[in-house]
Legacy VTK file of the C-alpha trace (Angstrom):
# vtk DataFile Version 3.0
C-alpha trace
ASCII
DATASET POLYDATA
POINTS 783 float
0.090 -0.160 0.123
1.539 3.466 -1.127
0.947 6.693 0.818
-1.702 7.758 -1.998
-3.809 4.712 -1.420
-3.596 5.211 2.252
-4.552 8.955 2.024
-7.781 7.613 -0.212
-8.864 5.199 2.271
-8.608 7.865 5.002
-10.494 10.238 2.821
-13.407 7.448 2.220
-13.648 6.992 5.816
-13.986 10.573 6.943
-16.686 11.363 3.993
-18.421 8.553 4.856
-18.568 9.115 8.737
-19.478 12.742 8.272
-22.219 11.730 5.823
-23.592 9.035 8.273
-23.763 11.489 11.248
-24.794 14.265 9.090
-28.055 12.793 7.519
-31.397 12.055 9.670
-32.486 9.265 10.860
-34.952 7.432 8.903
-37.408 7.430 11.507
-37.326 10.990 12.116
-40.345 12.521 14.145
-41.540 15.932 13.606
-39.394 17.466 16.072
-37.259 20.446 15.208
-33.760 20.352 16.587
-31.649 23.918 16.995
-27.908 24.468 17.993
-26.383 26.675 20.651
-22.855 26.872 19.933
-20.209 29.583 20.773
-17.116 30.461 22.770
-16.209 30.509 26.784
-13.934 33.031 27.751
-12.316 34.675 31.339
-13.630 38.103 32.305
-10.989 40.592 32.103
-8.091 38.817 30.249
-10.659 37.266 27.518
-8.953 33.880 27.315
-10.595 31.480 25.528
-11.196 28.585 28.323
-10.709 24.979 27.313
-12.829 21.844 28.886
-15.478 24.380 30.228
-18.918 22.214 31.091
-21.970 23.177 29.053
-24.886 21.178 30.970
-28.748 20.672 30.522
-30.181 19.202 33.602
-33.360 18.424 32.373
-32.279 16.351 29.330
-29.137 14.990 30.932
-26.584 16.055 28.363
-23.884 18.349 27.732
-20.630 18.939 26.312
-17.410 20.595 27.020
-15.695 23.063 25.097
-12.596 22.234 22.806
-8.812 23.522 23.355
-9.903 26.839 21.766
-13.157 27.703 24.026
-15.356 26.741 21.463
-18.787 24.471 21.938
-21.805 23.069 20.190
-24.878 21.368 21.697
-27.893 20.463 19.088
-31.398 19.838 21.300
-35.145 20.138 20.620
-36.850 23.301 20.364
-38.033 24.035 24.175
-37.105 25.897 27.230
-33.951 24.657 29.183
-31.796 25.678 32.190
-28.005 25.754 30.793
-25.449 25.254 33.499
-21.610 26.747 32.407
-19.382 25.557 34.877
-15.287 25.349 35.480
-13.641 24.757 38.559
-12.338 28.076 40.114
-14.993 29.842 38.560
-18.358 31.250 39.231
-20.843 29.124 37.754
-23.396 30.518 35.164
-27.004 29.176 35.294
-29.260 30.709 32.519
-32.744 30.407 31.206
-32.915 29.694 27.525
-35.989 29.432 25.087
-34.749 27.155 22.301
-36.819 28.587 18.952
-34.029 28.813 16.524
-29.985 28.404 16.208
-28.627 30.283 18.966
-24.907 31.918 19.558
-24.235 31.798 23.254
-20.973 33.282 24.217
-19.927 33.943 27.761
-17.350 35.146 30.227
-16.715 33.476 33.464
-15.426 35.043 36.403
-13.068 33.809 38.938
-14.699 32.269 42.245
-13.007 34.748 44.668
-15.919 33.415 47.340
-14.813 29.628 47.057
-11.784 30.463 49.950
-14.526 31.408 52.545
-16.436 28.367 52.288
-17.151 25.124 50.524
-19.333 25.490 47.760
-21.283 22.546 47.164
-22.019 22.393 43.477
-22.708 18.783 41.558
-22.105 20.961 38.167
-19.080 22.914 39.609
-16.807 21.240 37.263
-16.592 17.972 34.845
-16.410 15.047 37.410
-14.088 11.896 36.987
-17.149 9.650 36.592
-18.848 11.698 34.143
-16.076 11.984 31.340
-15.381 8.808 29.058
-11.603 9.414 29.250
-9.539 7.512 31.358
-5.565 7.649 32.456
-5.735 11.336 32.000
-3.993 14.000 34.393
-5.089 17.304 34.519
-3.580 20.113 36.551
-4.200 23.879 36.444
-0.962 26.336 36.805
-2.082 27.621 40.082
-1.938 23.970 41.606
1.970 24.186 40.246
2.397 27.841 41.937
1.226 26.497 45.476
3.696 23.303 45.563
6.731 23.751 47.188
9.860 23.476 44.739
13.673 23.309 44.613
15.057 26.822 44.766
11.443 28.109 44.604
11.518 27.221 40.672
7.760 26.025 39.928
7.942 23.377 37.819
5.254 21.824 35.671
6.940 18.030 35.189
8.249 17.879 39.081
4.270 18.807 39.960
3.300 15.948 37.835
5.969 13.694 39.073
3.675 13.758 42.225
0.797 11.928 40.279
0.668 8.051 40.098
1.846 6.181 37.228
4.233 9.282 36.621
7.658 8.828 38.172
10.868 10.661 38.629
14.269 9.369 37.348
17.480 10.578 39.666
17.257 12.791 42.576
16.113 16.271 41.498
15.597 15.290 37.576
12.983 16.854 35.872
12.676 14.004 33.571
9.821 11.438 34.124
8.961 7.621 33.120
5.498 6.763 32.827
4.014 3.394 33.189
7.384 1.378 32.709
8.351 3.660 29.682
11.374 5.528 28.834
11.796 9.748 28.550
11.915 9.248 24.791
8.456 7.618 24.658
6.883 10.743 26.129
5.486 12.879 23.493
5.854 16.365 25.107
3.746 19.282 23.181
3.952 22.834 23.636
1.372 25.007 21.633
1.366 21.815 18.992
5.100 21.609 18.563
7.008 18.832 19.656
9.846 19.683 22.559
12.488 17.293 22.456
14.814 17.911 25.507
12.677 19.258 28.628
15.471 19.499 31.024
17.719 22.666 32.466
20.546 22.504 34.443
21.446 18.796 33.751
18.139 17.571 34.749
17.428 19.395 37.614
14.577 21.947 36.169
12.357 21.834 32.880
12.013 24.289 30.364
8.457 25.278 30.845
8.120 28.744 32.543
4.825 28.187 34.686
3.574 31.797 34.360
2.893 31.641 30.837
1.432 28.323 30.887
-2.706 28.553 30.682
-3.266 24.525 30.776
-1.620 20.950 31.320
-3.028 17.595 30.428
-1.159 14.188 30.693
-2.570 10.843 29.014
-0.975 7.985 30.496
-3.132 5.344 28.228
-6.341 5.240 26.471
-5.033 7.832 24.141
-7.032 9.664 21.824
-6.439 8.983 18.184
-5.737 12.633 17.448
-2.216 11.866 19.536
0.544 9.357 18.198
4.531 9.041 17.859
5.333 7.363 21.285
4.495 4.528 23.314
4.136 5.948 26.772
2.406 9.312 27.454
1.497 12.513 26.223
2.186 15.921 27.966
0.182 18.545 26.311
1.002 22.270 27.469
-0.978 25.285 26.192
0.471 28.580 26.535
-1.807 31.905 27.516
-2.859 34.191 24.667
-2.325 37.282 26.421
-4.856 39.699 27.759
-6.956 41.599 25.418
-8.273 44.086 27.712
-5.410 45.768 29.532
-1.653 45.694 30.098
-0.469 43.485 32.806
2.577 41.565 34.155
4.542 39.700 36.913
8.248 39.889 38.148
9.570 37.160 39.769
12.907 37.206 41.940
14.187 33.976 43.509
17.793 32.464 44.550
19.095 31.366 41.362
16.793 32.945 38.921
14.229 35.715 38.173
11.566 36.019 35.292
9.349 38.682 33.979
6.066 38.389 32.156
4.298 40.774 30.293
0.905 40.700 28.280
-1.386 43.157 27.195
-3.583 44.304 23.737
-1.989 45.397 20.670
-5.140 46.355 19.450
-7.968 46.333 22.373
-10.110 43.090 21.788
-8.836 42.009 18.695
-4.823 41.359 19.197
-2.884 40.515 22.088
0.467 39.293 22.877
2.174 37.559 26.171
6.070 37.736 26.641
7.885 35.893 29.402
11.574 35.583 30.054
13.516 33.813 32.586
17.366 33.589 33.399
19.602 32.133 35.925
22.283 34.191 37.242
24.753 31.865 39.081
27.477 32.484 36.722
27.432 36.086 37.329
27.310 35.698 41.382
30.422 33.502 41.088
32.095 35.429 39.261
34.228 37.440 41.985
35.034 34.524 43.723
36.830 32.707 41.106
40.697 32.606 40.775
42.221 34.546 38.012
43.689 31.535 36.184
40.205 29.431 36.269
36.924 30.812 34.875
33.857 28.788 35.062
30.307 29.503 34.604
26.643 27.968 33.866
23.224 29.889 32.796
20.084 28.769 31.234
17.733 30.922 29.325
13.930 30.864 28.475
11.988 32.839 26.297
8.192 32.606 25.277
6.247 35.031 22.984
3.024 34.781 21.670
0.501 36.441 19.510
-3.100 36.335 19.244
-5.228 37.938 16.653
-9.036 37.577 16.096
-10.093 38.756 12.575
-13.812 37.894 13.600
-15.647 35.622 15.823
-14.839 32.521 13.409
-11.378 33.567 12.477
-8.485 33.491 14.891
-4.638 33.493 14.326
-2.251 32.709 16.826
1.448 32.848 16.528
3.855 30.797 19.439
7.589 30.687 19.784
9.638 29.135 22.492
13.523 29.919 22.856
15.484 28.254 25.707
19.356 27.367 25.774
21.630 26.216 28.523
25.216 27.256 28.535
28.304 25.900 30.402
31.778 27.583 29.879
35.075 26.816 31.747
38.983 28.277 30.996
41.990 27.417 32.661
45.320 29.728 32.010
48.512 28.003 32.595
52.456 29.321 32.469
53.955 30.657 29.479
50.552 31.484 28.043
48.936 28.005 27.787
45.374 27.671 28.341
42.668 24.980 28.127
38.948 25.932 27.078
35.522 23.966 26.823
32.191 24.728 26.230
28.913 22.771 26.397
25.560 24.174 24.873
21.980 22.774 24.261
18.569 24.007 23.830
15.452 24.272 22.324
13.380 26.396 19.570
9.556 25.964 18.572
7.684 28.230 16.764
3.873 27.301 15.833
1.318 29.313 13.463
-2.204 28.295 13.874
-5.349 29.158 12.220
-8.674 28.298 13.904
-11.735 28.559 11.223
-15.300 27.868 12.493
-17.119 26.761 9.229
-20.837 26.859 10.813
-22.332 26.416 14.363
-21.534 22.563 14.353
-17.868 22.347 12.406
-14.690 23.622 13.830
-11.186 23.326 12.456
-7.603 24.023 13.368
-4.406 24.243 10.793
-1.033 24.500 12.195
2.544 25.198 10.699
5.080 23.818 13.084
8.771 24.049 13.871
10.902 22.423 16.366
14.706 22.008 16.681
16.977 20.856 19.288
20.630 21.313 19.407
23.330 19.784 21.624
27.297 21.019 20.959
30.484 20.761 22.574
33.739 22.277 21.858
37.242 21.742 23.653
40.368 23.578 22.977
43.673 23.008 23.906
47.081 25.065 23.296
50.433 23.916 24.877
53.664 25.165 23.443
53.349 25.405 19.940
50.810 22.796 19.754
46.676 23.335 19.293
44.031 20.642 19.599
40.487 21.700 18.643
37.541 19.212 18.791
33.771 20.177 17.947
30.815 18.050 18.285
27.301 18.464 17.833
23.835 16.963 17.307
20.236 17.886 16.783
16.927 17.284 15.062
14.972 19.897 12.941
11.096 19.265 12.380
8.879 21.067 10.045
5.349 19.933 10.281
1.559 20.860 9.105
-1.350 18.918 10.610
-4.923 20.431 10.244
-7.608 18.723 12.938
-11.072 19.265 12.712
-14.274 19.050 15.400
-17.846 17.947 14.049
-20.877 18.134 16.630
-23.307 16.454 14.561
-25.679 15.911 17.847
-25.558 15.698 21.625
-24.731 11.898 21.343
-21.580 12.340 19.149
-18.263 14.615 18.904
-16.085 13.852 16.302
-12.455 14.744 15.729
-10.472 13.662 12.903
-7.480 15.110 11.072
-4.124 14.782 9.297
-0.643 15.649 9.830
2.906 15.187 8.362
6.601 15.832 9.456
9.652 16.145 7.677
12.689 14.851 10.519
16.245 16.036 9.559
18.281 14.339 12.165
22.203 14.934 12.712
23.229 12.120 15.253
26.783 13.599 14.977
28.768 16.536 13.339
32.123 16.541 14.450
35.357 18.720 13.568
38.861 17.736 14.701
42.005 20.304 14.389
45.469 19.379 15.439
48.660 21.543 14.656
50.578 19.852 11.868
47.868 17.099 11.415
45.272 16.438 8.324
41.838 18.075 9.648
38.850 15.738 10.091
34.993 16.464 9.460
32.314 14.182 9.933
28.661 14.707 9.297
25.828 12.074 9.579
22.254 12.978 8.603
19.127 10.947 8.317
15.987 12.779 6.742
12.568 10.941 7.147
8.851 11.954 7.007
6.323 11.041 9.304
2.855 11.232 8.481
-0.848 10.415 10.316
-4.485 10.443 9.446
-7.104 10.091 12.500
-10.456 9.800 13.547
-12.150 9.230 16.672
-15.815 9.840 18.379
-17.085 10.654 22.060
-20.364 8.651 21.387
-22.960 8.754 24.428
-24.724 5.737 23.484
-27.136 6.552 26.849
-26.909 8.226 29.882
-25.028 5.504 31.290
-23.037 4.398 28.917
-20.519 6.062 26.349
-18.088 4.809 23.831
-14.824 6.792 22.424
-13.452 4.774 19.336
-10.581 5.545 16.972
-8.274 4.708 14.636
-5.148 6.044 13.375
-3.223 5.367 10.157
0.467 6.169 10.047
3.207 6.212 7.682
6.968 6.467 8.142
9.244 6.908 5.144
13.281 6.381 5.374
14.723 6.442 1.942
13.182 3.748 0.112
11.862 1.757 2.814
8.259 2.785 4.037
6.340 1.785 7.472
2.600 1.668 7.330
0.602 0.928 10.762
-2.784 0.906 11.775
-3.505 1.987 15.299
-6.916 1.425 16.742
-8.268 3.030 19.952
-10.995 2.614 22.347
-12.882 3.683 25.789
-15.685 2.360 27.274
-17.539 4.083 30.342
-20.295 2.740 32.096
-22.082 4.864 34.777
-23.157 2.250 37.299
-24.523 5.518 39.153
-24.254 8.747 38.205
-21.163 9.546 40.806
-19.883 5.962 39.799
-17.970 4.593 36.515
-16.436 1.585 35.372
-14.199 2.585 32.339
-11.704 0.355 30.154
-9.469 1.129 27.422
-7.287 -0.254 24.586
-4.462 1.630 22.806
-1.773 0.384 20.120
1.135 3.159 19.524
3.940 3.325 17.363
6.979 5.456 17.677
9.225 6.180 14.543
11.840 8.288 16.426
14.199 7.201 19.443
16.393 8.494 21.825
19.546 6.808 22.387
20.763 7.140 26.113
22.933 5.518 28.480
22.884 8.425 31.206
19.756 7.624 32.732
19.637 11.363 34.143
18.342 13.283 30.609
21.934 14.696 29.786
22.113 16.691 26.596
24.391 14.059 25.162
21.558 11.879 24.538
20.982 11.488 20.875
17.688 11.344 18.894
17.759 8.922 15.552
15.118 7.690 13.175
13.868 4.379 12.463
15.653 2.869 9.097
15.282 0.053 7.177
17.280 -2.154 9.958
15.715 -0.234 13.000
12.118 -0.653 13.349
9.805 1.447 14.873
8.920 0.658 18.553
5.746 -0.718 18.951
2.823 -0.841 21.923
-0.479 -2.167 22.942
-2.034 -1.111 26.302
-4.725 -2.293 28.302
-6.391 -0.660 31.268
-9.414 -1.416 33.435
-10.512 1.199 36.194
-13.444 2.500 38.542
-13.844 6.326 39.269
-16.053 7.515 41.900
-16.808 11.382 42.853
-18.171 12.460 45.847
-20.193 15.428 44.830
-21.234 16.796 48.466
-17.502 17.199 49.898
-15.434 17.871 46.438
-13.276 14.576 46.535
-12.747 11.619 43.794
-11.205 8.639 43.836
-10.151 6.474 40.782
-8.552 3.466 40.739
-6.829 1.783 37.455
-4.876 -1.408 36.910
-3.162 -1.439 33.507
-0.882 -4.065 30.961
1.275 -2.773 28.234
3.462 -4.844 25.978
6.272 -3.229 23.959
8.140 -4.501 20.922
11.496 -3.332 18.996
12.365 -0.949 22.049
16.063 -0.324 21.905
19.294 -0.041 24.462
22.526 0.196 23.833
24.809 -3.100 23.621
27.684 -3.605 26.031
29.894 -1.005 26.453
28.471 1.208 24.066
28.742 4.951 23.741
27.062 7.514 22.564
30.103 9.251 20.668
30.386 7.788 17.332
34.148 8.213 17.122
36.299 5.523 17.861
39.738 7.261 17.174
39.396 11.192 17.624
43.198 11.072 16.089
42.186 9.138 13.093
38.610 10.483 12.856
37.636 6.715 12.166
33.700 6.541 12.070
31.607 4.022 13.578
27.847 3.482 12.650
25.670 4.340 15.322
23.326 1.339 14.502
26.417 -0.987 15.376
26.001 0.099 18.806
22.150 -0.484 19.705
20.316 -3.690 20.157
16.414 -4.392 20.188
14.188 -6.314 22.189
10.683 -6.759 24.255
9.428 -4.811 27.347
6.300 -5.421 29.633
5.070 -3.055 32.250
2.020 -3.657 34.515
0.863 -2.390 37.585
-2.183 -0.236 39.460
-2.417 3.412 40.346
-4.792 5.060 42.967
-5.741 8.735 43.362
-7.494 10.515 45.854
-8.147 13.859 44.574
-9.629 16.977 46.344
-10.205 19.883 43.761
-11.872 22.744 45.423
-12.594 24.411 48.916
-10.203 25.947 51.528
-7.912 22.671 51.475
-7.155 20.871 48.426
-4.822 17.918 47.226
-4.273 14.678 46.479
-2.790 10.996 47.569
-1.124 9.117 44.900
0.038 5.234 45.137
1.553 3.184 42.144
2.314 -0.297 42.270
4.157 -1.484 38.977
6.410 -3.983 37.504
8.558 -2.899 34.368
10.896 -5.651 32.516
12.892 -5.997 29.662
14.433 -8.845 27.327
17.410 -8.355 24.713
19.144 -11.391 23.127
22.118 -9.638 23.112
21.874 -8.232 26.738
21.837 -10.106 30.002
22.090 -13.467 28.095
18.844 -13.243 26.569
17.137 -13.324 30.244
14.389 -11.245 31.197
15.556 -8.368 33.829
13.793 -5.470 35.440
14.373 -2.005 33.972
16.523 0.410 35.844
13.435 2.376 37.000
11.347 -0.115 37.790
9.818 0.743 41.153
7.449 -1.563 43.128
5.856 1.284 45.068
5.809 4.843 44.383
3.788 7.175 46.919
2.779 10.609 46.973
0.758 13.002 49.546
0.120 16.924 48.701
-1.859 19.038 50.465
-2.808 23.028 49.481
-4.511 24.778 52.671
-5.746 28.285 52.219
-7.307 29.652 55.439
-8.040 32.958 53.731
-6.856 34.927 50.739
-3.727 35.964 52.178
-1.858 32.665 53.387
-1.378 29.514 51.227
0.162 26.810 53.101
1.562 23.633 51.199
3.533 20.387 51.788
4.323 17.132 50.002
5.885 13.823 51.111
6.909 11.072 48.601
8.110 7.558 48.902
9.316 5.131 46.318
11.351 1.704 46.041
14.825 2.406 45.080
16.063 2.171 41.535
18.011 -1.098 40.275
21.664 -0.800 39.397
24.311 -3.169 38.465
26.572 -5.284 41.223
30.075 -6.131 40.529
31.456 -9.295 40.996
31.200 -11.504 44.199
34.522 -10.728 45.323
33.626 -6.879 45.094
30.120 -7.477 47.097
32.035 -9.109 50.014
34.096 -6.215 50.341
30.934 -4.020 50.626
28.947 -6.453 53.165
30.098 -4.263 56.284
28.000 -1.319 54.681
24.790 -1.043 56.752
23.360 -0.194 53.223
24.677 -2.002 50.096
25.324 0.636 47.030
25.316 -0.278 43.540
27.849 0.523 41.282
27.099 3.565 39.540
24.395 5.776 38.017
24.986 4.465 34.351
22.399 2.589 32.533
25.336 0.237 31.210
26.695 -2.634 32.213
30.464 -3.464 32.726
32.346 -6.844 32.037
32.497 -8.018 35.818
28.772 -7.242 36.274
26.991 -10.926 36.610
23.160 -9.735 36.042
21.566 -6.838 34.374
19.968 -4.341 36.980
20.449 -7.061 39.570
20.225 -5.051 43.122
17.753 -2.359 44.089
19.135 0.197 45.531
17.912 1.821 48.662
14.031 3.582 49.371
13.562 6.957 48.383
11.602 9.649 50.515
11.747 13.487 51.350
9.153 16.116 52.555
8.911 19.548 51.216
7.064 22.586 52.989
6.132 25.892 51.887
4.506 28.722 52.982
3.121 31.880 50.668
2.252 35.182 52.043
-0.089 37.493 49.699
-1.067 41.100 50.045
-3.694 42.675 47.495
-2.798 46.513 46.893
-6.085 46.480 44.284
-7.993 44.186 42.529
-5.156 44.079 39.832
-2.069 44.305 41.614
-0.641 41.833 44.206
2.510 41.030 45.775
3.788 37.281 47.096
6.412 36.537 49.532
7.178 32.385 49.037
9.180 30.638 51.558
10.229 26.660 51.513
12.267 24.049 52.415
12.926 21.049 49.953
13.924 17.982 52.212
13.385 19.413 55.288
14.359 16.469 57.464
17.639 16.183 55.205
17.614 12.733 54.080
20.311 11.606 52.394
18.899 9.799 48.846
21.422 8.636 46.447
22.429 10.813 43.540
25.218 8.249 42.124
27.666 5.823 43.553
31.064 5.129 43.302
34.093 3.119 44.542
36.963 4.605 46.638
39.569 2.057 47.744
37.167 -0.902 46.708
34.574 0.469 49.272
31.193 1.536 47.660
30.201 5.187 48.185
26.980 7.275 47.610
26.723 11.020 46.797
23.609 12.400 48.060
22.747 16.071 47.036
19.715 18.258 47.445
19.438 18.234 51.286
17.562 20.548 53.212
17.342 23.324 50.423
15.295 26.519 51.690
14.491 28.543 49.286
12.828 32.281 48.890
10.854 34.019 46.214
9.357 37.369 46.014
6.442 38.033 42.810
4.874 41.116 41.926
1.530 41.088 39.969
0.510 44.219 38.336
LINES 1 784
783 0 1 2 3 4 5 6 7 8 9 10 11 12 13 14 15 16 17 18 19 20 21 22 23 24 25 26 27 28 29 30 31 32 33 34 35 36 37 38 39 40 41 42 43 44 45 46 47 48 49 50 51 52 53 54 55 56 57 58 59 60 61 62 63 64 65 66 67 68 69 70 71 72 73 74 75 76 77 78 79 80 81 82 83 84 85 86 87 88 89 90 91 92 93 94 95 96 97 98 99 100 101 102 103 104 105 106 107 108 109 110 111 112 113 114 115 116 117 118 119 120 121 122 123 124 125 126 127 128 129 130 131 132 133 134 135 136 137 138 139 140 141 142 143 144 145 146 147 148 149 150 151 152 153 154 155 156 157 158 159 160 161 162 163 164 165 166 167 168 169 170 171 172 173 174 175 176 177 178 179 180 181 182 183 184 185 186 187 188 189 190 191 192 193 194 195 196 197 198 199 200 201 202 203 204 205 206 207 208 209 210 211 212 213 214 215 216 217 218 219 220 221 222 223 224 225 226 227 228 229 230 231 232 233 234 235 236 237 238 239 240 241 242 243 244 245 246 247 248 249 250 251 252 253 254 255 256 257 258 259 260 261 262 263 264 265 266 267 268 269 270 271 272 273 274 275 276 277 278 279 280 281 282 283 284 285 286 287 288 289 290 291 292 293 294 295 296 297 298 299 300 301 302 303 304 305 306 307 308 309 310 311 312 313 314 315 316 317 318 319 320 321 322 323 324 325 326 327 328 329 330 331 332 333 334 335 336 337 338 339 340 341 342 343 344 345 346 347 348 349 350 351 352 353 354 355 356 357 358 359 360 361 362 363 364 365 366 367 368 369 370 371 372 373 374 375 376 377 378 379 380 381 382 383 384 385 386 387 388 389 390 391 392 393 394 395 396 397 398 399 400 401 402 403 404 405 406 407 408 409 410 411 412 413 414 415 416 417 418 419 420 421 422 423 424 425 426 427 428 429 430 431 432 433 434 435 436 437 438 439 440 441 442 443 444 445 446 447 448 449 450 451 452 453 454 455 456 457 458 459 460 461 462 463 464 465 466 467 468 469 470 471 472 473 474 475 476 477 478 479 480 481 482 483 484 485 486 487 488 489 490 491 492 493 494 495 496 497 498 499 500 501 502 503 504 505 506 507 508 509 510 511 512 513 514 515 516 517 518 519 520 521 522 523 524 525 526 527 528 529 530 531 532 533 534 535 536 537 538 539 540 541 542 543 544 545 546 547 548 549 550 551 552 553 554 555 556 557 558 559 560 561 562 563 564 565 566 567 568 569 570 571 572 573 574 575 576 577 578 579 580 581 582 583 584 585 586 587 588 589 590 591 592 593 594 595 596 597 598 599 600 601 602 603 604 605 606 607 608 609 610 611 612 613 614 615 616 617 618 619 620 621 622 623 624 625 626 627 628 629 630 631 632 633 634 635 636 637 638 639 640 641 642 643 644 645 646 647 648 649 650 651 652 653 654 655 656 657 658 659 660 661 662 663 664 665 666 667 668 669 670 671 672 673 674 675 676 677 678 679 680 681 682 683 684 685 686 687 688 689 690 691 692 693 694 695 696 697 698 699 700 701 702 703 704 705 706 707 708 709 710 711 712 713 714 715 716 717 718 719 720 721 722 723 724 725 726 727 728 729 730 731 732 733 734 735 736 737 738 739 740 741 742 743 744 745 746 747 748 749 750 751 752 753 754 755 756 757 758 759 760 761 762 763 764 765 766 767 768 769 770 771 772 773 774 775 776 777 778 779 780 781 782
């Protein structure tokens, strides 16, 4: 089957589905139906709000707004009460006499009174038991701002690591592992653009500036058909659009970084902008304390910029941009003019141009042009006497994509989404230069080009008042030179409401991943390399089954979900024994090693259960998350072909998070986490015997690779991990628009020495612990 035939088949399916849902039933009665449609915004900023609930109590039907605040609901003629609700905003109840198609736009106001009492309202938000989707985690930016964090840096990914099924890597790492997967199996999307490296400061912080974020959604399973290209999760982050009514901003000053945010109208009510920037200044603070013959510095920078323009109510334009970079420099001067210099840099650039178009009151589209870049580079220069050595190494990936997504609302029972997408990948696994005085120069550049395309359709079908079904199919195609991969990815989620507040859910999803991350660090270092599937390297594939129950306690604001899952993965990749990310075996001769020779493929299994008890509104909010899980791998060329537990296989993972706001002036917060230790490789029996006198047995290293004296891969489990973080914030409002906040927090308040890595010293195993009792202070001012 070629690409043309695939597109023809997809078009026939989409055309037939729209025709089927668009025509009137054969046994149609004389009842006349009309459509309510419109947009929901936030009062003041005029930001469009996603996932707002629009509900008709009399008919027990409803819908939610899409990512751009649009909704559509078709009903018979009559008089109805319409309830519009969103957590954190005042609920709107409106009587509506539906005699014709109506455009009903609304703005929601922040529910400032919610702090003074618990408001009992069954329609305050979309409840867990009322939606078909399962295995999804949503967080508000305000929740992230309230949680205590390392050095006061509010971090999206670290907040998500407190949720069940989403696990951290090493101590302090911003990388995350979802349901037994690896970091490269997580699709991270910022305003439709993929982000390939989400880490700053060697993995301690993520690249996302929380002040510029509007919404966060994470899918761990039951993936909608509109998402693809990864096996384990989808993290979808959308930036704010900017205030269309007035100029506003926020300034924050912390221990290691400061940030600024400005937003406002360019053309009031029509065009808005938002700009945010963040920079560390550790490099500037350490300069006076460094010796004259040795200089070192590190910093990272983030910039977000977005413009939103409304041509009219049916046509809107969005232009989103992100730039982030880390830089490390070091230099040392010796006698007689000799010197040594080194430089590391890595970063992301993304840019997305989107056009929203509303064809009619039931049909909505979004077309996107997408660019994403990730680049890593290292330079080393040495000068001794008259000899000079220069070595430069870089790698990266450029993506150029186009996609079109459509939303169709034929009636209250069906919400249909479909679309097409195509991305051109340009990989550079390695580009290197070697310059030695008096020697021949060496230049090597490896380049891989490929095209990844997809077409999908999905439906949220409310079969009756207690049963809903969300089927979906995704066709994918990947082209590398003359090699083509075609794959069919069915998806399905079924939800049965046993009671109005109790639902039983199940899901199935098949996923394919065509690009891979070559990593042996385990902590998301910038030296990890992105490569493409080729004629020799097949795409990774997974099938995931999940079963769960969701219960809402409508009179208290609590909800509880319990899910079990099983995931089988094929053609997952790993480095062979002793392999490295470096593709040069001899820097002097420049002999090139094919990266495909360094890796091997195998199978993976992940299974477990997740429990989440959550309270979303009231003075006290927070959650308890617990995960019981197993993650296994099997490679013919590793561990003598036998199964072994993956490095981040953790049997138990527990998180307790509490946020208490007694009034509008104080926010108290705390989080406690506990997890089983990571798996490592132990050395041979002789070395183990030398470490028997230690109260805790320590593994060899933090590397994901093995050594020649390892008897079994990942045969030792490290010590358990736990810590307690506490925080308090003091707010003072000078007016409705101006507010200052002092935030104090302590990370790891009881100084637990959790392991960061291990090493041998005089045949004794020792550990290094970092991030023990880290206090922080942060000042922010909103205007």
